[in-house]
C-alpha atoms as an extended CHARMM CRD file, in Angstrom:
* protein
*
       121  EXT
         1         1  MET       CA             48.8570000000       72.7230000000      -69.9830000000  PROA      1               0.0000000000
         2         2  ALA       CA             45.7100000000       74.0450000000      -71.5870000000  PROA      2               0.0000000000
         3         3  GLU       CA             42.4760000000       72.4330000000      -70.5260000000  PROA      3               0.0000000000
         4         4  PRO       CA             40.2260000000       71.0340000000      -73.2450000000  PROA      4               0.0000000000
         5         5  GLN       CA             37.1280000000       73.0390000000      -74.0220000000  PROA      5               0.0000000000
         6         6  THR       CA             33.8610000000       71.4720000000      -75.0810000000  PROA      6               0.0000000000
         7         7  THR       CA             31.4930000000       73.1850000000      -77.4260000000  PROA      7               0.0000000000
         8         8  ALA       CA             27.7320000000       73.3230000000      -77.5000000000  PROA      8               0.0000000000
         9         9  ALA       CA             27.7960000000       71.8010000000      -80.9770000000  PROA      9               0.0000000000
        10        10  GLY       CA             29.6940000000       68.7760000000      -79.6940000000  PROA      10              0.0000000000
        11        11  SER       CA             27.2370000000       68.2810000000      -76.8470000000  PROA      11              0.0000000000
        12        12  ALA       CA             24.2670000000       68.6790000000      -79.1850000000  PROA      12              0.0000000000
        13        13  PHE       CA             25.7920000000       66.1860000000      -81.6170000000  PROA      13              0.0000000000
        14        14  GLY       CA             26.3320000000       63.7270000000      -78.7650000000  PROA      14              0.0000000000
        15        15  LEU       CA             22.7480000000       64.0550000000      -77.5480000000  PROA      15              0.0000000000
        16        16  GLY       CA             21.4710000000       63.7250000000      -81.1060000000  PROA      16              0.0000000000
        17        17  LEU       CA             23.5140000000       60.5640000000      -81.5710000000  PROA      17              0.0000000000
        18        18  VAL       CA             22.2230000000       59.1130000000      -78.3000000000  PROA      18              0.0000000000
        19        19  SER       CA             18.6190000000       59.8650000000      -79.2680000000  PROA      19              0.0000000000
        20        20  ALA       CA             19.1110000000       58.2990000000      -82.7170000000  PROA      20              0.0000000000
        21        21  VAL       CA             20.5280000000       55.1220000000      -81.2030000000  PROA      21              0.0000000000
        22        22  LEU       CA             18.1420000000       54.8330000000      -78.2710000000  PROA      22              0.0000000000
        23        23  GLY       CA             15.0260000000       56.1440000000      -80.0000000000  PROA      23              0.0000000000
        24        24  PRO       CA             13.7770000000       52.8590000000      -81.4450000000  PROA      24              0.0000000000
        25        25  VAL       CA             14.6770000000       50.9430000000      -78.3000000000  PROA      25              0.0000000000
        26        26  LEU       CA             13.4510000000       53.2300000000      -75.5510000000  PROA      26              0.0000000000
        27        27  GLY       CA             10.8890000000       55.3250000000      -77.4290000000  PROA      27              0.0000000000
        28        28  HSD       CA              9.4370000000       57.9670000000      -75.1450000000  PROA      28              0.0000000000
        29        29  TRP       CA             12.2560000000       57.7110000000      -72.6330000000  PROA      29              0.0000000000
        30        30  ALA       CA             14.7380000000       58.8130000000      -75.2830000000  PROA      30              0.0000000000
        31        31  LEU       CA             12.6930000000       61.9620000000      -75.9000000000  PROA      31              0.0000000000
        32        32  ILE       CA             12.6010000000       62.6950000000      -72.1790000000  PROA      32              0.0000000000
        33        33  PHE       CA             16.3350000000       62.0310000000      -71.7000000000  PROA      33              0.0000000000
        34        34  VAL       CA             17.3450000000       64.3420000000      -74.5480000000  PROA      34              0.0000000000
        35        35  GLY       CA             15.1770000000       67.2220000000      -73.3300000000  PROA      35              0.0000000000
        36        36  ALA       CA             16.1530000000       66.7110000000      -69.6970000000  PROA      36              0.0000000000
        37        37  GLY       CA             19.8440000000       66.4830000000      -70.6000000000  PROA      37              0.0000000000
        38        38  LEU       CA             19.7830000000       69.7800000000      -72.4670000000  PROA      38              0.0000000000
        39        39  GLY       CA             17.8360000000       71.4550000000      -69.6610000000  PROA      39              0.0000000000
        40        40  ALA       CA             20.1660000000       70.0660000000      -67.0050000000  PROA      40              0.0000000000
        41        41  PHE       CA             23.2270000000       71.3540000000      -68.8620000000  PROA      41              0.0000000000
        42        42  LEU       CA             21.6090000000       74.7820000000      -69.0550000000  PROA      42              0.0000000000
        43        43  ALA       CA             20.7680000000       74.6740000000      -65.3380000000  PROA      43              0.0000000000
        44        44  VAL       CA             24.3610000000       73.7840000000      -64.4710000000  PROA      44              0.0000000000
        45        45  SER       CA             25.7250000000       76.6030000000      -66.6180000000  PROA      45              0.0000000000
        46        46  ALA       CA             23.3230000000       79.0660000000      -64.9650000000  PROA      46              0.0000000000
        47        47  ALA       CA             24.2920000000       77.8540000000      -61.4670000000  PROA      47              0.0000000000
        48        48  ASN       CA             27.8310000000       79.2950000000      -61.7610000000  PROA      48              0.0000000000
        49        49  THR       CA             29.4880000000       76.4360000000      -59.9130000000  PROA      49              0.0000000000
        50        50  SER       CA             33.2430000000       76.5100000000      -59.5470000000  PROA      50              0.0000000000
        51        51  THR       CA             34.0000000000       72.7910000000      -59.7730000000  PROA      51              0.0000000000
        52        52  VAL       CA             32.5320000000       69.6870000000      -61.3130000000  PROA      52              0.0000000000
        53        53  ARG       CA             31.8730000000       68.3040000000      -57.8440000000  PROA      53              0.0000000000
        54        54  ALA       CA             29.8040000000       71.3850000000      -56.9840000000  PROA      54              0.0000000000
        55        55  ALA       CA             27.8680000000       71.1050000000      -60.2560000000  PROA      55              0.0000000000
        56        56  LEU       CA             26.9830000000       67.4310000000      -59.8180000000  PROA      56              0.0000000000
        57        57  PRO       CA             24.1140000000       67.9390000000      -57.3090000000  PROA      57              0.0000000000
        58        58  VAL       CA             22.5170000000       70.5180000000      -59.5910000000  PROA      58              0.0000000000
        59        59  LEU       CA             22.7710000000       68.1540000000      -62.5560000000  PROA      59              0.0000000000
        60        60  VAL       CA             21.3680000000       65.1670000000      -60.6740000000  PROA      60              0.0000000000
        61        61  LYS       CA             18.5200000000       67.1210000000      -59.0660000000  PROA      61              0.0000000000
        62        62  SER       CA             17.4210000000       68.6580000000      -62.3570000000  PROA      62              0.0000000000
        63        63  LEU       CA             17.5420000000       65.3060000000      -64.1650000000  PROA      63              0.0000000000
        64        64  VAL       CA             15.5860000000       63.4950000000      -61.4490000000  PROA      64              0.0000000000
        65        65  ILE       CA             12.8770000000       66.1470000000      -61.2930000000  PROA      65              0.0000000000
        66        66  ALA       CA             12.5000000000       66.1680000000      -65.0670000000  PROA      66              0.0000000000
        67        67  LEU       CA             12.3960000000       62.3770000000      -65.3310000000  PROA      67              0.0000000000
        68        68  MET       CA              9.8050000000       62.0400000000      -62.5810000000  PROA      68              0.0000000000
        69        69  LEU       CA              7.4110000000       64.7950000000      -63.6320000000  PROA      69              0.0000000000
        70        70  THR       CA              7.5420000000       64.9370000000      -67.4330000000  PROA      70              0.0000000000
        71        71  GLY       CA              5.1270000000       62.1000000000      -68.1570000000  PROA      71              0.0000000000
        72        72  ALA       CA              2.4710000000       63.3080000000      -65.7500000000  PROA      72              0.0000000000
        73        73  ALA       CA              2.7850000000       66.9230000000      -66.8730000000  PROA      73              0.0000000000
        74        74  ALA       CA              2.5870000000       65.9860000000      -70.5620000000  PROA      74              0.0000000000
        75        75  THR       CA             -0.4600000000       63.7900000000      -69.9620000000  PROA      75              0.0000000000
        76        76  ILE       CA             -2.2480000000       66.5960000000      -68.1220000000  PROA      76              0.0000000000
        77        77  ILE       CA             -1.2950000000       69.3860000000      -70.5480000000  PROA      77              0.0000000000
        78        78  ALA       CA             -1.7510000000       67.5670000000      -73.8940000000  PROA      78              0.0000000000
        79        79  PRO       CA             -5.5840000000       67.6870000000      -74.0740000000  PROA      79              0.0000000000
        80        80  HSD       CA             -5.6260000000       71.3860000000      -73.1840000000  PROA      80              0.0000000000
        81        81  VAL       CA             -3.0430000000       72.3030000000      -75.8270000000  PROA      81              0.0000000000
        82        82  GLY       CA             -4.6040000000       70.0910000000      -78.4850000000  PROA      82              0.0000000000
        83        83  THR       CA             -1.5500000000       67.9830000000      -79.2800000000  PROA      83              0.0000000000
        84        84  THR       CA             -0.2220000000       64.5350000000      -78.4710000000  PROA      84              0.0000000000
        85        85  VAL       CA              1.9140000000       63.6080000000      -75.4990000000  PROA      85              0.0000000000
        86        86  ASP       CA              4.8210000000       62.6410000000      -77.7950000000  PROA      86              0.0000000000
        87        87  VAL       CA              5.1870000000       66.2140000000      -79.0130000000  PROA      87              0.0000000000
        88        88  LEU       CA              5.2700000000       67.6420000000      -75.4880000000  PROA      88              0.0000000000
        89        89  LEU       CA              7.8410000000       65.2900000000      -73.9420000000  PROA      89              0.0000000000
        90        90  PRO       CA             11.1120000000       66.9560000000      -75.0700000000  PROA      90              0.0000000000
        91        91  PRO       CA             10.1180000000       70.5890000000      -74.3960000000  PROA      91              0.0000000000
        92        92  LEU       CA              8.5060000000       69.7760000000      -71.0490000000  PROA      92              0.0000000000
        93        93  SER       CA             11.4670000000       67.7340000000      -69.8480000000  PROA      93              0.0000000000
        94        94  PHE       CA             13.7690000000       70.5600000000      -70.9700000000  PROA      94              0.0000000000
        95        95  LEU       CA             11.7620000000       73.1660000000      -69.0340000000  PROA      95              0.0000000000
        96        96  LEU       CA             11.4270000000       71.0020000000      -65.9390000000  PROA      96              0.0000000000
        97        97  ALA       CA             15.1680000000       70.2920000000      -65.8410000000  PROA      97              0.0000000000
        98        98  TRP       CA             16.1450000000       73.8850000000      -66.5810000000  PROA      98              0.0000000000
        99        99  ARG       CA             13.8440000000       75.4310000000      -63.9750000000  PROA      99              0.0000000000
       100       100  HSD       CA             14.1290000000       72.6210000000      -61.4200000000  PROA      100             0.0000000000
       101       101  ASP       CA             14.5760000000       75.1260000000      -58.6010000000  PROA      101             0.0000000000
       102       102  LYS       CA             11.0800000000       76.5540000000      -59.1860000000  PROA      102             0.0000000000
       103       103  VAL       CA              9.5770000000       73.0820000000      -59.4550000000  PROA      103             0.0000000000
       104       104  GLY       CA             11.3220000000       72.0190000000      -56.2460000000  PROA      104             0.0000000000
       105       105  ALA       CA              9.7930000000       74.9830000000      -54.3960000000  PROA      105             0.0000000000
       106       106  LEU       CA              6.3650000000       74.0490000000      -55.7540000000  PROA      106             0.0000000000
       107       107  ILE       CA              6.8060000000       70.4530000000      -54.5790000000  PROA      107             0.0000000000
       108       108  ASP       CA              7.8850000000       71.6250000000      -51.1210000000  PROA      108             0.0000000000
       109       109  TRP       CA              4.7700000000       73.8110000000      -50.9270000000  PROA      109             0.0000000000
       110       110  ALA       CA              2.5050000000       70.8810000000      -51.9390000000  PROA      110             0.0000000000
       111       111  VAL       CA              4.1310000000       68.5650000000      -49.3960000000  PROA      111             0.0000000000
       112       112  GLY       CA              3.6310000000       71.2490000000      -46.7320000000  PROA      112             0.0000000000
       113       113  LEU       CA             -0.0930000000       71.2220000000      -47.4920000000  PROA      113             0.0000000000
       114       114  ILE       CA             -0.3140000000       67.4510000000      -47.1330000000  PROA      114             0.0000000000
       115       115  ARG       CA              1.8980000000       67.0830000000      -44.0610000000  PROA      115             0.0000000000
       116       116  PRO       CA             -0.0410000000       67.4090000000      -40.7830000000  PROA      116             0.0000000000
       117       117  LYS       CA              0.7540000000       70.4210000000      -38.6490000000  PROA      117             0.0000000000
       118       118  ARG       CA              2.4720000000       69.9420000000      -35.2980000000  PROA      118             0.0000000000
       119       119  GLY       CA              0.0720000000       69.8520000000      -32.4030000000  PROA      119             0.0000000000
       120       120  THR       CA             -2.9060000000       68.6860000000      -34.4940000000  PROA      120             0.0000000000
       121       121  GLU       CA             -3.8780000000       65.0510000000      -34.6650000000  PROA      121             0.0000000000
């Protein structure tokens, strides 16, 4: 039996439909979810996982990182770029979800700076 194949157009249509329905209700969160969803799908496709179960941690990690950091990053970057936060939410959430592995390494480095070293009190 042939397995069904999904297309990028179908996924994009689904995300567009979700953003159209949730946009008025959730506002900024809808922008973040759409960008993070597209970035997470790209991260999963780049991860070359063999099964859906192996792809799930990549998807969840990229979505969580994007959802947690997009608002703060957009608020910090917006005055320097000369635009509003609304315009930066989808592309920033996309980039944060897509390159979550680089962001995770940066977070680990920052936590290492804050955490006290062993033997020092």
